[in-house]
C-alpha positions as CSV (number, residue, x, y, z in Angstrom):
1,M,0.0,0.0,0.0
2,R,1.3,3.4,-0.9
3,I,-0.1,6.4,1.0
4,K,0.9,10.1,0.9
5,F,-0.9,12.1,3.6
6,I,-2.6,15.4,3.0
7,F,-4.7,17.8,5.1
8,F,-8.0,18.6,3.4
9,F,-8.2,22.0,5.0
10,F,-9.5,23.6,1.8
11,I,-12.6,21.5,1.9
12,F,-13.7,23.3,5.1
13,L,-14.6,26.4,3.1
14,I,-16.2,24.5,0.3
15,F,-18.3,22.4,2.7
16,F,-20.1,25.4,4.0
17,I,-20.8,27.0,0.6
18,K,-24.3,25.8,-0.5
19,N,-24.6,24.4,-4.0
20,S,-20.9,24.5,-4.6
21,S,-20.6,21.0,-5.9
22,A,-20.1,22.2,-9.5
23,N,-17.0,24.0,-8.5
24,I,-15.3,21.0,-6.7
25,E,-16.1,17.9,-8.7
26,D,-13.0,18.2,-10.9
27,K,-10.5,18.3,-8.2
28,I,-9.0,14.8,-7.7
29,I,-7.5,14.3,-4.3
30,A,-6.9,10.6,-4.2
31,K,-6.7,7.4,-6.1
32,I,-7.7,4.0,-4.7
33,G,-6.9,1.2,-7.1
34,N,-8.4,2.3,-10.4
35,E,-10.9,4.6,-8.8
36,I,-10.5,8.3,-8.1
37,V,-11.8,10.3,-5.1
38,T,-12.6,14.0,-5.6
39,N,-13.1,16.6,-3.0
40,Y,-16.8,16.5,-4.0
41,D,-16.8,12.9,-2.9
42,I,-15.4,13.8,0.5
43,V,-17.9,16.6,1.0
44,N,-20.8,14.5,0.0
45,E,-19.6,11.7,2.3
46,I,-19.4,14.2,5.2
47,N,-22.9,15.4,4.5
48,T,-24.1,11.8,4.4
49,I,-22.5,11.1,7.8
50,L,-24.3,14.2,9.2
51,A,-27.6,13.0,7.7
52,L,-27.3,9.6,9.2
53,T,-26.5,11.0,12.6
54,N,-29.1,13.8,12.4
55,K,-26.4,16.4,13.2
56,T,-25.7,19.8,12.0
57,A,-22.3,20.9,10.7
58,N,-19.8,21.7,13.4
59,K,-16.5,23.2,12.4
60,N,-14.8,21.9,15.5
61,E,-15.5,18.3,14.4
62,F,-14.7,18.8,10.8
63,G,-11.2,17.3,11.0
64,K,-12.7,14.0,12.4
65,L,-15.5,14.0,9.9
66,Q,-13.2,14.3,6.9
67,N,-11.0,11.5,8.2
68,I,-14.1,9.3,8.7
69,A,-15.4,10.2,5.2
70,F,-12.1,9.2,3.6
71,L,-11.9,5.9,5.4
72,S,-15.5,5.2,4.5
73,L,-14.9,5.9,0.8
74,K,-11.7,3.8,0.8
75,K,-13.5,0.8,2.2
76,R,-16.4,1.1,-0.2
77,L,-14.1,1.4,-3.2
78,I,-11.9,-1.6,-2.2
79,K,-15.1,-3.7,-1.7
80,K,-16.5,-2.5,-5.0
81,S,-13.4,-3.5,-6.8
82,E,-13.4,-7.0,-5.3
83,I,-17.1,-7.4,-6.1
84,E,-16.5,-6.5,-9.7
85,R,-13.6,-8.8,-9.9
86,Y,-15.8,-11.7,-8.9
87,K,-18.7,-10.4,-10.9
88,I,-21.1,-10.5,-8.0
89,T,-24.6,-9.3,-9.1
90,K,-26.9,-11.0,-6.6
91,Y,-28.1,-9.5,-3.4
92,N,-31.3,-9.6,-1.3
93,K,-33.5,-6.7,-2.3
94,P,-36.1,-7.2,0.4
95,D,-33.3,-7.0,3.0
96,I,-32.2,-3.7,1.6
97,N,-35.7,-2.3,1.7
98,N,-36.0,-3.4,5.3
99,Y,-32.6,-1.8,6.1
100,I,-33.8,1.6,4.6
101,L,-37.1,1.4,6.5
102,G,-35.1,0.6,9.7
103,L,-33.0,3.6,9.2
104,E,-36.0,5.9,8.6
105,K,-37.5,4.6,11.9
106,N,-34.2,5.0,13.9
107,L,-33.8,8.5,12.6
108,G,-37.4,9.4,13.6
109,L,-38.4,10.1,10.0
110,T,-41.3,7.7,10.0
111,R,-43.1,9.8,12.6
112,Q,-42.5,12.9,10.5
113,N,-43.7,11.1,7.3
114,I,-40.4,11.9,5.6
115,S,-38.4,9.5,3.4
116,L,-34.7,8.9,3.8
117,K,-34.2,10.4,0.3
118,D,-35.9,13.7,1.3
119,H,-34.0,13.7,4.6
120,F,-30.7,13.5,2.6
121,K,-31.8,16.5,0.5
122,R,-31.9,18.6,3.7
123,Y,-28.2,17.9,4.1
124,S,-27.3,18.3,0.4
125,A,-26.2,14.6,0.5
126,N,-26.5,12.4,-2.6
127,Y,-29.0,9.6,-1.7
128,D,-28.3,7.6,-4.9
129,I,-24.6,7.4,-4.0
130,Y,-25.4,6.3,-0.5
131,F,-27.9,3.7,-1.8
132,E,-25.2,2.3,-4.1
133,G,-23.0,2.0,-1.1
134,V,-25.6,0.0,0.7
135,I,-25.9,-2.4,-2.3
136,I,-22.1,-2.8,-2.3
137,N,-22.2,-3.9,1.3
138,F,-25.0,-6.5,0.6
139,K,-23.1,-7.8,-2.4
140,W,-20.0,-8.0,-0.3
141,N,-21.9,-10.2,2.2
142,S,-22.9,-12.4,-0.8
143,L,-19.3,-12.6,-2.0
144,I,-17.9,-13.6,1.4
145,Y,-20.5,-16.3,1.8
146,S,-19.8,-17.7,-1.6
147,L,-16.0,-17.7,-1.0
148,Y,-16.1,-19.3,2.5
149,R,-19.3,-21.3,2.8
150,K,-17.4,-24.6,2.7
151,Q,-15.4,-23.5,5.8
152,L,-18.5,-22.7,7.9
153,D,-19.0,-26.3,9.1
154,V,-20.0,-26.7,12.7
155,D,-19.9,-30.0,14.6
156,K,-23.7,-30.5,14.8
157,E,-23.5,-33.7,16.9
158,L,-21.3,-31.9,19.5
159,V,-23.8,-29.1,19.7
160,K,-26.7,-31.6,20.1
161,S,-25.0,-33.7,22.8
162,E,-24.0,-30.6,24.9
163,L,-27.5,-29.2,24.6
164,K,-29.1,-32.4,25.7
165,K,-26.7,-32.7,28.6
166,Q,-27.6,-29.2,29.7
167,V,-31.3,-29.9,29.6
168,K,-30.9,-33.3,31.4
169,E,-29.0,-31.6,34.3
170,G,-31.8,-29.0,34.6
171,K,-29.6,-26.1,33.8
172,K,-31.2,-22.9,32.6
173,I,-31.0,-22.1,28.9
174,E,-30.7,-18.3,28.5
175,E,-31.0,-16.2,25.4
176,Y,-29.6,-12.7,24.9
177,N,-30.7,-10.1,22.4
178,L,-27.5,-8.4,21.4
179,S,-26.0,-5.7,19.1
180,E,-22.4,-5.2,18.3
181,I,-19.8,-2.7,17.0
182,V,-16.7,-4.2,15.6
183,L,-13.6,-2.1,14.9
184,E,-10.6,-3.2,12.8
185,N,-7.3,-1.3,12.7
186,W,-8.2,0.7,15.8
187,D,-6.2,3.1,17.8
188,E,-6.9,5.2,20.9
189,N,-8.2,8.1,18.9
190,K,-10.6,6.0,17.0
191,L,-11.7,4.3,20.2
192,N,-12.5,7.6,21.8
193,E,-14.4,8.7,18.7
194,I,-16.6,5.6,18.9
195,K,-17.3,6.2,22.6
196,K,-18.2,9.8,21.9
197,S,-20.4,8.8,19.0
198,I,-22.2,6.2,21.1
199,K,-22.9,8.8,23.7
200,D,-24.0,11.5,21.2
201,N,-25.6,9.6,18.5
202,G,-26.6,6.3,20.0
203,F,-25.5,2.7,19.4
204,I,-27.4,2.0,16.2
205,K,-26.2,5.1,14.3
206,T,-22.7,4.5,15.5
207,A,-22.8,0.9,14.3
208,N,-24.1,2.0,10.9
209,L,-21.2,4.5,10.5
210,Y,-18.3,2.8,12.1
211,S,-18.7,-1.0,12.6
212,D,-16.7,-3.3,10.4
213,S,-19.0,-6.2,11.0
214,I,-21.6,-7.6,8.6
215,S,-24.2,-6.6,11.2
216,S,-23.4,-2.9,10.6
217,T,-26.0,-2.9,7.8
218,N,-28.6,-3.6,10.4
219,G,-27.5,-1.1,13.0
220,G,-25.3,-3.7,14.7
221,S,-28.2,-6.0,15.6
222,I,-27.3,-9.7,16.1
223,G,-30.8,-10.6,17.5
224,W,-31.5,-13.4,20.0
225,V,-28.5,-15.6,20.7
226,V,-28.5,-18.7,22.9
227,S,-25.9,-18.3,25.6
228,K,-24.3,-21.7,24.6
229,S,-23.4,-20.3,21.2
230,I,-21.5,-17.2,22.6
231,S,-17.8,-17.4,23.0
232,S,-16.5,-17.3,26.6
233,V,-14.7,-14.0,26.0
234,Y,-18.0,-12.2,25.1
235,L,-20.2,-14.1,27.6
236,K,-18.0,-13.0,30.5
237,E,-18.7,-9.4,29.6
238,I,-22.3,-9.9,28.7
239,L,-23.0,-11.3,32.2
240,K,-21.9,-8.1,33.7
241,L,-24.5,-6.0,31.8
242,K,-28.0,-5.0,32.6
243,K,-30.6,-4.5,29.9
244,T,-29.7,-1.6,27.5
245,Q,-26.1,-1.4,28.9
246,I,-23.0,-1.4,26.7
247,S,-19.9,-3.3,27.4
248,E,-16.4,-1.9,27.8
249,P,-14.3,-2.4,24.7
250,I,-13.5,-6.1,24.3
251,K,-10.2,-7.0,22.7
252,V,-10.5,-10.0,20.4
253,N,-7.5,-10.8,18.2
254,N,-6.8,-7.5,16.4
255,N,-10.3,-6.2,16.8
256,I,-12.2,-4.2,19.4
257,V,-15.8,-5.1,20.0
258,F,-18.6,-3.3,21.9
259,I,-21.6,-5.4,22.9
260,R,-25.0,-4.0,23.8
261,L,-27.4,-6.1,25.8
262,N,-30.9,-5.2,24.4
263,D,-32.8,-7.9,26.4
264,K,-32.5,-11.3,27.9
265,R,-34.8,-14.2,28.7
266,I,-34.8,-17.8,30.2
267,L,-36.4,-20.4,28.0
268,N,-39.2,-22.4,29.4
269,Q,-37.7,-25.9,30.3
270,S,-41.1,-27.6,29.9
271,N,-41.7,-26.3,26.4
272,L,-38.3,-26.4,24.7
273,D,-37.9,-26.9,21.0
274,L,-34.4,-28.4,21.0
275,M,-34.2,-28.6,17.3
276,E,-34.9,-24.8,17.0
277,I,-32.3,-24.1,19.7
278,E,-29.7,-26.3,18.0
279,T,-30.3,-24.4,14.7
280,K,-29.8,-21.1,16.5
281,I,-26.6,-22.2,18.0
282,I,-25.2,-23.6,14.7
283,N,-26.3,-20.4,12.8
284,Q,-24.6,-18.2,15.3
285,K,-21.4,-20.1,15.2
286,K,-21.5,-19.9,11.4
287,E,-22.2,-16.1,11.6
288,E,-19.1,-15.7,13.9
289,K,-17.0,-17.5,11.4
290,L,-18.4,-15.5,8.5
291,N,-17.5,-12.2,10.3
292,I,-14.0,-13.4,10.8
293,F,-13.6,-14.3,7.1
294,S,-15.1,-11.0,6.1
295,N,-12.8,-9.0,8.3
296,S,-9.7,-11.0,7.2
297,H,-10.6,-10.8,3.5
298,Y,-11.0,-7.1,3.6
299,L,-7.8,-6.5,5.6
300,N,-5.8,-8.6,3.0
301,L,-7.3,-6.5,0.2
302,E,-6.5,-3.2,2.0
303,K,-2.9,-4.2,2.5
304,K,-2.5,-4.9,-1.2
305,A,-4.5,-1.9,-2.4
306,Y,-2.7,1.0,-4.1
307,I,-3.8,4.2,-2.4
308,E,-2.4,7.5,-3.3
309,V,-3.4,10.9,-1.9
310,N,-2.3,13.9,-4.0
311,D,-0.3,16.8,-2.6
């Protein structure tokens, strides 16, 4: 990877000039692989971030925003290149529609009877570019599954025997409704940004913007997870949480993970559907593996990517 650093201070003025996109589109500030990034792209990405967090422009946060915008564009373009290399065209359209509807609800737009597209117009953000980025993420998920599906095997018999043993001994079977934020290539500054964003913008919006997990497209939501399927590192922290609380940063390999406990419940021992529980455990273990493969695949691409920022 080749990177030359530059401060985008000139964007600050452009950013606050309304309808100035015609004046800035031609200025190329970076090249990522075969794709170019203009200062219009950076400004539009910043406006998109503001729209997704329901925030107004704040010049004191502009430096952080431009850094987030560039990293977001870089990730999108690297993923796009890989998707095109494998000629991935399929993605789940109903899931995308549900994702957009979920965003509208989380941003409070449903109550106002305003679409996400109209909301973007308020911030001079290009909705079509954002929607294309959402599609890229869903296609990326399809790509990762197609590449690694044969490595997602879980020992079903082991899961079945352990679950039967737990029931036989009369142990409680607990489920947790969880959400996550996963950070790759983190440092203390990025960690502090995440903590501040969670405090200011909430967990869901922060997950949408920052999380490197597949679940980021759904606000970090993992859903209901049987305790038996959760790794001991995570479970140790989850057991410390009350409902709606967020864990301290959990270090796992080279990643940092925040876990939010949305809800928890104990399954009724007299009315257990063991087959359903087994399926949940197996699917969760597969999902964990898929996340690992997704993160690893992207990091390998990022290391090999040619990235140049113009002086």
